[in-house]
Structure formats: C-alpha cells, structure tokens
C-alpha positions in Angstrom: 39.3 -60.2 -44.3 37.4 -59.0 -41.2 39.5 -58.5 -38.2 37.9 -60.1 -35.1 39.8 -60.0 -31.8 39.3 -62.7 -29.2 40.4 -62.6 -25.5 44.0 -63.0 -26.4 44.1 -60.1 -29.0 47.9 -60.0 -29.2 48.3 -63.6 -30.3 45.4 -63.2 -32.7 47.0 -60.2 -34.3 50.4 -61.9 -34.6 48.7 -64.9 -36.2 46.8 -62.8 -38.7 49.9 -60.8 -39.5 51.9 -63.9 -40.2 49.2 -65.1 -42.6 49.2 -61.8 -44.4 53.0 -61.8 -44.7 52.9 -65.3 -46.2 50.3 -64.2 -48.8 52.5 -61.2 -49.6 55.5 -63.3 -50.2 53.6 -65.5 -52.7 52.2 -62.5 -54.5 55.6 -60.8 -54.6 57.1 -63.9 -56.3 54.2 -63.9 -58.8 54.8 -60.3 -59.6 58.5 -60.8 -60.1 57.8 -63.6 -62.5 55.4 -61.4 -64.5 58.1 -58.7 -64.7 60.6 -61.3 -66.1 58.1 -62.6 -68.7 57.0 -59.1 -69.9 58.7 -57.8 -73.0 57.8 -54.2 -72.1 56.2 -53.3 -75.4 54.9 -49.9 -74.2 57.8 -48.9 -72.1 58.0 -45.2 -71.2 61.3 -43.4 -70.9 62.1 -40.2 -69.2 65.4 -38.4 -69.5 66.7 -36.9 -66.3 69.8 -35.6 -64.7 71.3 -33.2 -62.3 73.2 -30.1 -63.0 76.4 -31.1 -61.2 78.2 -28.9 -58.8 81.4 -27.0 -58.6 83.2 -30.3 -57.8 81.1 -32.8 -59.7 80.2 -32.9 -63.4 76.6 -33.2 -64.3 75.2 -36.7 -64.7 72.4 -37.9 -66.9 70.2 -41.0 -66.9 67.0 -42.5 -68.3 64.2 -43.7 -66.1 62.3 -46.5 -67.7 58.7 -47.6 -66.6 56.6 -50.4 -68.1 52.9 -49.6 -67.6 52.0 -53.2 -68.2 54.0 -55.0 -65.5 55.0 -52.0 -63.4 58.8 -52.6 -63.7 61.0 -49.5 -63.2 64.7 -49.2 -63.8 67.3 -46.6 -64.6 70.2 -46.6 -67.1 73.0 -44.1 -67.5 72.7 -41.8 -70.5 
C-alpha cells in the first residue's frame, strides 16, 4: 500500500489506519483458527525455572512452541 496524503492528511491517515486495523482483525481470527486446527506435531519444549528466594521456593515450568502454527504456551512442571 502506497501512502498518499491529500489536503486533509489527518482524515486520510485515520481512514487508512481504520482499514489496516480491519484487515488485522480478519488475519488475527484466521491465525487463531490455524492454531486451533494444528496438532503441533513438531512442538518444541524448553524446561525453565527460577531459583526461588529466601522466602519463595523454586518454581519450574515448560515453555512449548509450535514452529508450524506459532502457538506458544507454558505449563507447570
């Protein structure tokens, strides 16, 4: 998209921004649908944690990433 500004540049920018945001919403819904349909066959997991502190015990979790659909999530270990 080539940005061309007319005499009333502010209204033109607002109109183009609204158009871009509408496209983004559609694409975000399509991406969410892909993540639901994906079975994550090549999921990558990374074990992580913190060392705790004097007052709090250490906690551990697993970071999951699907390279196919881009979904990321965390589960406790």
